[in-house]
C-alpha positions as CSV (number, residue, x, y, z in Angstrom):
1,M,-105.8,-32.5,-108.5
2,E,-103.8,-29.4,-108.0
3,D,-100.0,-29.9,-108.0
4,Q,-97.5,-28.3,-105.6
5,T,-96.6,-25.6,-108.2
6,G,-100.2,-24.5,-108.4
7,K,-100.5,-24.3,-104.7
8,I,-97.5,-22.1,-104.5
9,H,-98.8,-19.8,-107.2
10,R,-102.2,-19.5,-105.5
11,R,-100.6,-18.7,-102.1
12,K,-98.4,-16.0,-103.8
13,F,-101.5,-14.5,-105.5
14,L,-103.5,-14.4,-102.3
15,S,-100.6,-12.9,-100.3
16,Q,-100.1,-10.1,-102.9
17,A,-103.9,-9.4,-103.1
18,G,-104.0,-9.2,-99.3
19,L,-101.2,-6.7,-99.2
20,A,-102.8,-4.6,-101.9
21,L,-106.1,-4.6,-99.9
22,A,-104.4,-3.7,-96.7
23,G,-102.6,-0.8,-98.5
24,T,-105.9,0.6,-99.6
25,L,-107.3,0.4,-96.1
26,I,-104.5,2.3,-94.5
27,L,-104.4,5.0,-97.2
28,P,-105.9,8.3,-95.8
29,R,-109.4,9.0,-97.2
30,L,-109.9,12.4,-98.8
31,T,-112.5,14.6,-97.1
32,K,-115.3,16.0,-99.2
33,A,-113.6,19.4,-99.0
34,E,-110.3,18.0,-100.2
35,E,-112.0,16.3,-103.1
36,L,-113.7,19.5,-104.1
37,A,-110.4,21.4,-103.8
38,S,-108.7,18.8,-106.0
39,L,-111.4,19.2,-108.7
40,F,-111.1,23.0,-108.4
41,T,-107.4,22.9,-108.8
42,A,-107.8,20.7,-111.9
43,D,-110.2,23.2,-113.5
44,L,-107.8,26.1,-112.7
45,S,-104.9,24.3,-114.4
46,R,-107.0,23.2,-117.4
47,Y,-108.5,26.6,-118.3
48,K,-106.8,29.9,-117.7
49,V,-108.1,33.3,-118.5
50,A,-106.1,36.2,-120.0
51,V,-106.6,39.7,-121.4
52,V,-104.7,41.6,-124.2
53,D,-102.5,44.5,-123.3
54,L,-103.4,46.3,-126.5
55,M,-107.1,46.1,-125.7
56,I,-106.7,47.2,-122.1
57,L,-104.9,50.3,-123.5
58,K,-101.5,49.3,-122.2
59,R,-99.6,48.2,-125.3
60,Q,-96.1,47.1,-124.2
61,K,-96.5,49.0,-120.9
62,L,-95.2,47.5,-117.7
63,S,-98.3,48.8,-115.9
64,A,-100.4,46.3,-118.0
65,I,-99.3,43.6,-115.6
66,A,-100.7,45.3,-112.5
67,L,-103.9,46.1,-114.4
68,T,-104.2,42.5,-115.4
69,R,-104.0,41.4,-111.8
70,D,-106.6,44.0,-110.7
71,I,-108.9,42.8,-113.5
72,G,-108.6,39.3,-112.0
73,A,-107.1,37.6,-115.0
74,D,-104.5,34.8,-114.8
75,G,-102.4,36.0,-117.7
76,L,-101.6,38.6,-120.3
77,E,-101.1,38.6,-124.1
78,I,-98.4,41.2,-124.9
79,D,-98.3,42.9,-128.3
80,M,-95.1,43.1,-130.3
81,G,-95.7,46.8,-131.0
82,G,-96.6,48.8,-134.0
83,L,-95.6,47.7,-137.5
84,G,-96.8,50.2,-140.2
85,Q,-94.2,50.4,-143.0
86,R,-91.2,49.5,-140.7
87,D,-89.0,46.6,-141.5
88,T,-90.1,45.0,-138.2
89,F,-92.1,45.7,-135.1
90,D,-91.6,48.6,-132.8
91,N,-90.8,46.2,-130.0
92,K,-89.6,47.6,-126.6
93,L,-89.1,44.0,-125.4
94,A,-86.1,43.6,-127.7
95,D,-84.2,45.4,-125.0
96,P,-83.0,42.9,-122.4
97,N,-83.5,45.3,-119.5
98,T,-87.1,46.0,-120.5
99,R,-87.7,42.2,-120.8
100,A,-86.2,41.6,-117.4
101,E,-88.6,44.2,-115.9
102,F,-91.6,42.6,-117.4
103,I,-90.6,39.1,-116.3
104,K,-89.8,40.3,-112.7
105,Q,-93.1,42.2,-112.5
106,A,-95.1,39.3,-113.9
107,R,-93.6,36.9,-111.3
108,A,-94.2,39.3,-108.5
109,M,-97.8,39.7,-109.3
110,N,-98.4,36.1,-110.3
111,V,-99.5,37.0,-113.8
112,E,-98.4,34.7,-116.6
113,I,-97.4,36.0,-120.1
114,C,-99.5,33.5,-122.2
115,S,-98.6,34.8,-125.7
116,L,-97.0,37.4,-127.8
117,A,-99.2,39.0,-130.5
118,M,-98.1,40.2,-134.0
119,T,-101.2,42.3,-134.4
120,G,-99.5,44.6,-136.9
121,F,-100.4,41.9,-139.4
122,Y,-104.1,42.8,-139.0
123,A,-103.5,45.7,-141.4
124,Q,-100.3,44.5,-143.1
125,S,-99.9,41.6,-145.6
126,L,-98.0,38.5,-144.7
127,A,-98.2,37.5,-148.3
128,T,-96.3,40.5,-149.7
129,R,-94.2,42.1,-147.0
130,P,-90.5,41.6,-148.0
131,T,-89.2,41.5,-144.5
132,Y,-91.7,39.1,-143.0
133,K,-89.0,36.7,-141.9
134,R,-87.3,39.4,-139.8
135,M,-90.7,40.3,-138.3
136,I,-91.5,36.7,-137.3
137,Q,-87.9,36.0,-136.1
138,D,-88.0,39.1,-133.9
139,C,-91.2,37.8,-132.3
140,L,-89.9,34.3,-131.9
141,D,-86.6,35.6,-130.3
142,T,-88.6,37.6,-127.8
143,A,-90.9,34.7,-127.0
144,K,-87.9,32.4,-126.4
145,A,-86.2,35.0,-124.2
146,M,-89.4,35.3,-122.1
147,N,-90.2,31.6,-122.1
148,V,-93.5,32.3,-124.0
149,K,-94.7,29.3,-126.0
150,V,-97.3,30.9,-128.3
151,A,-97.1,33.7,-130.9
152,F,-100.3,35.1,-132.4
153,L,-100.3,35.9,-136.1
154,P,-103.5,37.2,-137.6
155,L,-103.7,37.1,-141.4
156,G,-105.8,40.2,-141.2
157,V,-107.7,42.3,-143.8
158,Q,-105.0,42.0,-146.6
159,G,-104.5,38.3,-145.9
160,D,-108.2,37.4,-145.9
161,L,-108.3,34.2,-147.9
162,V,-112.0,34.3,-148.4
163,K,-111.9,37.6,-150.2
164,N,-108.4,37.1,-151.6
165,P,-108.0,33.4,-152.4
166,E,-105.2,34.1,-154.9
167,L,-102.9,34.9,-152.0
168,R,-103.2,31.3,-150.7
169,P,-100.1,29.8,-152.3
170,A,-97.9,32.7,-151.1
171,I,-99.3,32.5,-147.5
172,V,-98.9,28.7,-147.4
173,E,-95.3,29.0,-148.5
174,R,-94.5,31.7,-146.0
175,L,-96.2,29.9,-143.2
176,K,-94.2,26.8,-144.1
177,V,-91.1,28.9,-143.6
178,A,-92.5,30.4,-140.4
179,G,-93.3,26.9,-139.1
180,K,-89.6,25.8,-139.5
181,M,-88.5,29.0,-137.7
182,A,-91.0,28.4,-134.9
183,K,-89.9,24.8,-134.5
184,K,-86.3,25.9,-134.0
185,A,-87.4,28.4,-131.4
186,G,-89.7,25.9,-129.5
187,V,-92.7,28.2,-130.1
188,V,-96.1,27.6,-131.7
189,I,-97.4,30.2,-134.1
190,G,-101.2,30.6,-133.8
191,I,-102.9,31.9,-137.0
192,E,-106.2,33.6,-137.2
193,T,-108.0,33.4,-140.6
194,A,-111.3,34.3,-142.1
195,L,-111.8,30.7,-143.2
196,D,-114.4,28.3,-141.9
197,A,-113.1,25.4,-139.8
198,Q,-113.0,22.8,-142.6
199,E,-111.0,25.2,-144.8
200,E,-108.7,26.1,-142.0
201,V,-108.0,22.4,-141.3
202,R,-107.1,22.1,-145.0
203,L,-104.8,25.1,-144.8
204,L,-103.0,23.7,-141.8
205,K,-102.5,20.4,-143.6
206,D,-101.0,22.2,-146.6
207,I,-98.7,24.1,-144.2
208,G,-97.7,20.8,-142.7
209,S,-96.1,22.0,-139.5
210,K,-96.9,21.1,-135.9
211,N,-95.6,24.6,-134.9
212,V,-98.4,26.4,-136.9
213,K,-101.9,26.0,-135.4
214,S,-105.2,27.8,-135.2
215,Y,-105.6,30.6,-132.7
216,F,-109.4,30.3,-132.8
217,N,-111.6,33.4,-132.3
218,F,-115.2,32.9,-131.3
219,S,-116.1,36.2,-133.1
220,N,-115.1,34.9,-136.6
221,A,-117.6,32.1,-136.4
222,L,-120.4,34.1,-134.8
223,K,-120.3,37.1,-137.2
224,N,-120.3,34.7,-140.2
225,N,-123.3,32.8,-138.8
226,R,-121.4,29.6,-138.4
227,D,-122.0,27.0,-135.7
228,L,-119.4,27.9,-133.1
229,Y,-119.5,24.5,-131.3
230,E,-119.3,22.5,-134.5
231,E,-116.4,24.7,-135.7
232,L,-114.5,23.9,-132.6
233,R,-115.1,20.1,-133.1
234,I,-114.1,20.2,-136.7
235,L,-110.8,22.0,-135.9
236,G,-110.2,19.5,-133.1
237,R,-108.0,19.6,-130.0
238,K,-104.7,19.2,-131.7
239,N,-105.2,22.1,-134.1
240,I,-106.1,24.8,-131.6
241,C,-103.3,26.4,-129.6
242,Q,-105.2,29.2,-127.9
243,I,-108.6,30.8,-128.1
244,H,-109.7,34.4,-128.3
245,C,-112.7,34.1,-126.0
246,T,-114.5,37.1,-127.4
247,D,-117.1,38.6,-129.7
248,D,-117.6,42.0,-131.3
249,D,-118.1,44.9,-128.9
250,G,-121.6,45.8,-127.8
251,V,-122.4,43.6,-124.7
252,W,-120.4,41.7,-122.1
253,L,-120.0,38.0,-122.7
254,Q,-122.5,37.1,-120.0
255,N,-125.2,39.2,-121.8
256,N,-124.4,37.9,-125.3
257,P,-127.2,35.8,-126.8
258,R,-124.9,34.5,-129.5
259,I,-122.7,32.5,-127.1
260,D,-123.7,29.8,-124.8
261,M,-120.5,29.7,-122.7
262,K,-121.5,26.6,-120.8
263,R,-122.0,24.8,-124.1
264,V,-118.6,26.0,-125.2
265,K,-117.0,24.6,-122.1
266,A,-118.9,21.3,-122.5
267,T,-117.6,21.1,-126.1
268,L,-114.0,21.8,-125.1
269,D,-114.3,19.3,-122.2
270,D,-115.5,16.7,-124.6
271,M,-112.7,17.4,-127.1
272,G,-110.1,17.1,-124.3
273,W,-108.8,20.6,-125.0
274,R,-107.0,22.7,-122.4
275,G,-105.3,26.1,-122.5
276,W,-105.7,29.8,-122.5
277,L,-109.0,31.7,-123.1
278,V,-107.9,35.2,-124.0
279,I,-110.5,38.0,-123.8
280,E,-110.0,40.5,-126.5
281,R,-113.2,42.6,-126.9
282,S,-116.9,42.1,-125.8
283,R,-117.0,45.6,-124.2
284,D,-120.3,47.1,-123.2
285,A,-121.4,49.9,-125.7
286,K,-122.5,52.1,-122.7
287,D,-118.9,52.7,-121.7
288,P,-116.4,50.9,-124.1
289,R,-113.3,52.7,-122.9
290,N,-113.9,51.8,-119.2
291,V,-111.2,49.1,-119.2
292,K,-111.4,47.8,-115.7
293,W,-115.2,47.7,-115.7
294,N,-115.5,45.8,-119.0
295,F,-112.7,43.4,-118.6
296,S,-113.2,42.6,-114.9
297,A,-116.8,41.7,-115.7
298,N,-115.9,39.5,-118.7
299,T,-113.0,37.8,-116.8
300,A,-115.2,37.1,-113.7
301,Y,-117.9,35.6,-116.0
302,V,-115.5,33.4,-118.0
303,K,-113.8,32.2,-114.8
304,S,-117.2,31.4,-113.2
305,V,-117.9,29.0,-116.2
306,F,-114.5,27.5,-116.8
307,Q,-112.9,27.4,-113.3
308,N,-115.8,26.3,-111.1
């Protein structure tokens, strides 16, 4: 036989359940159009598409922002300027007035600055340059001043750890230092290496910093005949900060038989990854210097796959 306490508990439960049911009945139901709009907004926020100012022939030029908008991209990766044998980058954004102009223009045109790129390291050696700390600090200071959260650092030809494995200890030590600098600035340094995914994971573990991650480039896997989709899975969601969504020049991404972009999206979806897809190359050989033609086509295609 149920005692009085049990009856009270049961009445309380039924009352609360009734209120909960009533609440669901009076909530407005989303129309099909609203549901689709909600899904579209979620896709837009999950994957964004950018181009590179250097590759659209507008390196550190204010007009790169308007061109990015005209191309149809959501964002822009801005280069830090030339390096050569200088002590640091030829960085126009070190000037507060120039930075303010870029920020104002980007806001006005609804273009996000997704990352700053230290592409000078493609041809220079992180392992041997004596002023590497100053170079990296200049980039981090600029990123912080512009509220940019990712700095791209390619190890380049001279830092190719496949061809020059003897440089690994020096690069690891310098990236440990860079990781501490990046943590202090609130920025993630994304490195691009020639290593396969397993070796890159091992490199990141040796560096041991949450502020140094992989800036993955499709082209590196493809031109070395690696399984692009498996490489992404091996690196994993937490190790990839941004992606250069590109291959060598020759054909547009939509005409490239080496990439199944829908499978790329399915892989990234399954991994739970989200972030910026930055188009770097993939220009058609018929007219490689026609910036708007090439990058508009690639941007439209990537958006059709990742934002629909």
